[in-house]
C-alpha positions as CSV (number, residue, x, y, z in Angstrom):
1,X,141.4,62.2,55.6
2,X,139.0,59.3,55.6
3,X,137.7,58.3,52.1
4,X,134.2,57.2,53.1
5,X,133.2,56.1,49.6
6,X,135.8,53.4,49.3
7,X,134.3,49.9,49.3
8,X,137.4,47.9,48.9
9,X,141.2,48.1,48.8
10,X,143.1,45.5,46.7
11,X,146.8,44.7,47.1
12,X,147.9,42.5,44.2
13,X,151.3,40.8,44.5
14,X,152.0,40.3,40.8
15,X,151.0,42.0,37.6
16,X,148.6,39.2,36.6
17,X,146.6,39.9,39.8
18,X,145.8,43.5,38.8
19,X,142.0,43.7,38.5
20,X,140.2,44.8,35.3
21,X,139.8,48.6,35.5
22,X,136.4,50.0,36.2
23,X,134.8,53.3,36.9
24,X,135.6,54.4,40.4
25,X,139.0,52.9,40.6
26,X,142.3,54.6,41.5
27,X,145.8,53.4,41.8
28,X,147.3,53.9,45.2
29,X,151.0,54.6,45.6
30,X,152.1,56.9,48.4
31,X,148.6,58.4,48.8
32,X,149.8,61.8,50.0
33,X,147.5,63.6,47.6
34,X,144.8,61.0,47.4
35,X,144.1,61.1,51.1
36,X,144.5,64.9,51.3
37,X,141.0,65.8,50.1
38,X,137.6,64.1,49.4
39,X,137.4,61.7,46.5
40,X,133.7,61.1,46.2
41,X,134.0,59.6,42.8
42,X,136.2,56.7,44.0
43,X,134.9,53.3,45.2
44,X,138.0,51.0,45.0
45,X,141.7,51.5,45.5
46,X,144.4,49.2,44.0
47,X,147.5,49.4,46.1
48,X,150.7,49.1,44.0
49,X,153.0,48.6,47.0
50,X,152.4,44.9,47.0
51,X,154.0,44.5,43.5
52,X,157.4,45.0,45.2
53,X,159.0,47.2,42.5
54,X,162.7,48.1,43.1
55,X,162.9,51.8,43.9
56,X,165.8,52.5,41.5
57,X,168.6,50.9,39.6
58,X,171.9,52.5,38.4
59,X,173.3,50.8,35.3
60,X,175.6,51.6,32.4
61,X,172.5,52.7,30.5
62,X,171.5,55.2,33.1
63,X,169.1,55.6,36.0
64,X,165.8,53.7,36.3
65,X,163.3,54.9,38.8
66,X,160.4,52.7,39.9
67,X,157.1,54.6,39.9
68,X,156.7,53.7,43.6
69,X,160.1,55.0,44.6
70,X,159.7,57.6,47.4
71,X,161.1,61.1,47.2
72,X,163.2,60.3,50.3
73,X,164.7,57.1,48.7
74,X,165.6,59.0,45.5
75,X,167.2,61.8,47.4
76,X,169.4,59.4,49.3
77,X,170.7,57.7,46.2
78,X,174.4,57.8,45.6
79,X,175.0,58.4,41.9
80,X,178.2,58.0,39.8
81,X,180.7,60.8,40.0
82,X,180.8,61.2,36.2
83,X,177.1,62.0,36.0
84,X,177.5,65.8,36.1
85,X,173.8,66.4,36.3
86,X,173.4,64.3,39.6
87,X,172.9,67.4,41.8
88,X,169.6,67.9,40.0
89,X,168.2,64.9,41.8
90,X,168.6,66.4,45.3
91,X,167.6,69.9,44.1
92,X,164.3,68.6,42.6
93,X,163.6,66.4,45.6
94,X,164.0,69.4,47.9
95,X,161.7,71.4,45.7
96,X,158.9,69.2,46.9
97,X,158.2,71.0,50.1
98,X,156.7,68.8,52.8
99,X,157.3,67.1,56.1
100,X,159.5,64.0,56.5
101,X,156.3,62.0,56.5
102,X,155.4,63.3,53.1
103,X,158.9,62.7,51.8
104,X,158.9,59.1,53.0
105,X,155.5,58.4,51.4
106,X,155.2,60.5,48.3
107,X,156.3,58.7,45.2
108,X,158.1,59.8,42.0
109,X,155.4,58.2,39.9
110,X,152.6,59.8,41.9
111,X,154.2,63.2,41.4
112,X,154.3,62.7,37.6
113,X,150.8,61.2,37.4
114,X,149.2,64.0,39.5
115,X,150.6,66.3,36.8
116,X,150.6,69.5,38.9
117,X,152.6,72.2,37.1
118,X,154.9,72.5,40.1
119,X,155.7,68.8,40.3
120,X,159.5,68.7,40.7
121,X,159.8,65.1,39.5
122,X,158.2,66.2,36.2
123,X,161.0,68.9,35.9
124,X,163.8,66.4,36.8
125,X,162.7,63.6,34.5
126,X,161.7,65.9,31.6
127,X,165.0,67.8,31.7
128,X,167.0,64.6,31.6
129,X,165.1,63.1,28.6
130,X,163.1,60.7,30.8
131,X,161.0,58.0,29.2
132,X,158.1,56.4,30.9
133,X,157.5,52.6,30.8
134,X,153.7,52.2,30.9
135,X,151.8,48.9,31.5
136,X,148.6,48.6,29.4
137,X,145.5,46.8,30.7
138,X,145.8,44.2,28.0
139,X,149.2,43.0,29.4
140,X,151.4,44.9,27.1
141,X,153.6,48.0,27.6
142,X,154.4,51.2,25.8
143,X,157.0,53.9,26.1
144,X,156.3,57.7,26.3
145,X,158.6,60.6,26.9
146,X,157.9,62.5,30.1
147,X,157.4,65.6,28.0
148,X,154.5,63.9,26.3
149,X,153.0,62.3,29.4
150,X,152.0,65.5,31.2
151,X,149.3,67.3,29.2
152,X,148.2,70.0,31.7
153,X,147.2,70.4,35.3
154,X,146.1,67.0,36.6
155,X,145.9,65.7,33.0
156,X,148.1,63.0,31.5
157,X,148.3,60.9,28.4
158,X,147.6,57.7,30.5
159,X,144.6,55.8,29.3
160,X,142.1,54.3,31.8
161,X,143.7,51.2,33.5
162,X,147.2,52.0,32.4
163,X,150.0,52.0,35.1
164,X,153.2,54.0,35.1
165,X,155.7,51.4,35.9
166,X,159.1,53.1,35.6
167,X,161.0,56.2,34.4
168,X,164.3,55.7,32.6
169,X,166.9,58.5,32.5
170,X,169.7,57.8,30.0
171,X,173.3,58.0,31.1
172,X,174.1,60.5,28.3
173,X,171.6,63.0,29.7
174,X,173.0,62.5,33.3
175,X,176.5,63.3,32.1
176,X,175.4,66.8,30.9
177,X,176.3,69.9,32.7
178,X,173.1,71.3,34.4
179,X,171.8,74.4,36.0
180,X,168.8,74.6,38.3
181,X,166.7,77.7,39.2
182,X,163.5,77.9,41.2
183,X,161.4,80.7,42.6
184,X,158.3,80.9,44.7
185,X,156.2,83.8,46.1
186,X,157.3,82.8,49.7
187,X,160.3,81.0,51.1
188,X,158.4,77.8,51.7
189,X,155.8,78.2,48.9
190,X,155.0,76.1,45.9
191,X,157.2,76.7,42.9
192,X,156.1,79.5,40.7
193,X,158.8,78.7,38.2
194,X,161.2,75.8,38.1
195,X,163.7,75.8,35.2
196,X,166.5,73.4,34.3
197,X,169.2,74.0,31.7
198,X,171.5,71.3,30.3
199,X,174.6,71.4,28.1
200,X,175.9,68.2,26.5
201,X,179.4,67.4,25.3
202,X,178.7,68.7,21.8
203,X,177.6,72.1,23.1
204,X,173.9,71.5,22.6
205,X,171.8,73.5,25.0
206,X,168.3,72.7,26.3
207,X,166.1,74.6,28.7
208,X,163.1,72.9,30.4
209,X,160.4,75.2,31.8
210,X,158.0,73.9,34.5
211,X,155.8,75.2,37.3
212,X,155.4,78.5,35.4
213,X,153.6,76.8,32.5
214,X,150.6,74.4,32.4
215,X,152.7,71.6,31.1
216,X,156.5,71.1,30.8
217,X,158.0,72.9,27.9
218,X,161.5,72.5,26.4
219,X,163.5,74.7,24.0
220,X,166.7,73.4,22.3
221,X,169.6,75.0,20.6
222,X,172.7,73.5,18.8
223,X,174.8,75.8,21.0
224,X,174.3,78.1,24.0
225,X,172.0,80.7,22.4
226,X,172.5,84.4,22.3
227,X,170.5,86.2,24.9
228,X,168.1,87.5,22.3
229,X,167.5,84.1,20.8
230,X,166.6,82.6,24.1
231,X,164.3,85.6,24.9
232,X,162.5,85.1,21.5
233,X,162.0,81.4,22.2
234,X,160.4,82.1,25.5
235,X,158.3,84.9,24.1
236,X,156.9,82.4,21.6
237,X,155.2,80.5,24.4
238,X,151.4,81.1,24.0
239,X,149.7,83.2,26.6
240,X,147.3,80.4,27.5
241,X,150.1,78.1,28.5
242,X,151.3,80.3,31.4
243,X,149.8,79.0,34.6
244,X,147.5,81.0,36.8
245,X,146.7,80.2,40.4
246,X,147.3,81.6,43.9
247,X,151.0,80.8,43.7
248,X,151.6,83.2,40.9
249,X,149.9,85.2,38.1
250,X,150.8,84.5,34.5
251,X,152.5,87.8,33.9
252,X,154.8,87.3,37.0
253,X,155.6,83.7,35.9
254,X,156.5,84.8,32.4
255,X,158.7,87.6,33.8
256,X,160.6,85.5,36.3
257,X,161.0,82.7,33.8
258,X,162.9,85.1,31.6
259,X,165.1,86.2,34.5
260,X,165.9,82.6,35.6
261,X,166.5,81.5,32.0
262,X,169.0,84.3,31.5
263,X,170.8,83.1,34.7
264,X,170.9,79.5,33.5
265,X,172.2,80.6,30.1
266,X,175.0,82.6,31.7
267,X,176.0,79.8,34.0
268,X,176.2,77.2,31.2
269,X,177.9,79.6,28.8
270,X,180.8,79.9,31.4
271,X,183.5,77.2,31.7
272,X,182.9,74.8,34.6
273,X,184.1,76.4,37.8
274,X,184.5,79.8,36.3
275,X,183.6,82.5,38.8
276,X,183.5,80.1,41.7
């Protein structure tokens, strides 16, 4: 879609060339959402592609994902064999339903910053203890957990002029056992609930709930919880946090979240390979 209110597009090559933020500005990464509907409030785009950020880096500390890394580039990444949670990367990438054009343009950072409840990159990075590196307009930086970045539908904790630079996933989180569950109202529909469970080497259990709720939520237990304890934790989610749109009513989202959580609990309570 043509954005006929845009007066200029800037493509800075280094951070120092980023312009002072002003009303009517927007950061441009993949642009798959930005160009999908009218943006009458925008007058200037600042294209981040010229900054040349590396899409990803695998180190002893974990996985760093550049905010401009595309979904396609992330899905193709070959991860260490001892990172037991590595299948989550492909599963969450494939949860973003779109054409090859979208996959090769949409970015990880854009998915987080758009902050739609069904954003699968939110689920992936929140479940694996992701931390955001954020550039501030004054030239500094700050760090923020992904769980604290997304505040609600299309709402984040980013301040005007701040840029999401990178998301870091620690190696310890990537070594956890993980279980993934997703459901939608139709085979190719937007996620109505997307849940990820993890189990670390000490037996600690975490369940991350996304898509069903307005923002990502996480419940943690020292061990795999009893079924009733997990049910109680989910029942404590306030009614107004269950998301309501054409892709699922709140009551349905709450119900299927309980079913998927029980499946995840059962999978992680079993020994690896049991029942295979």
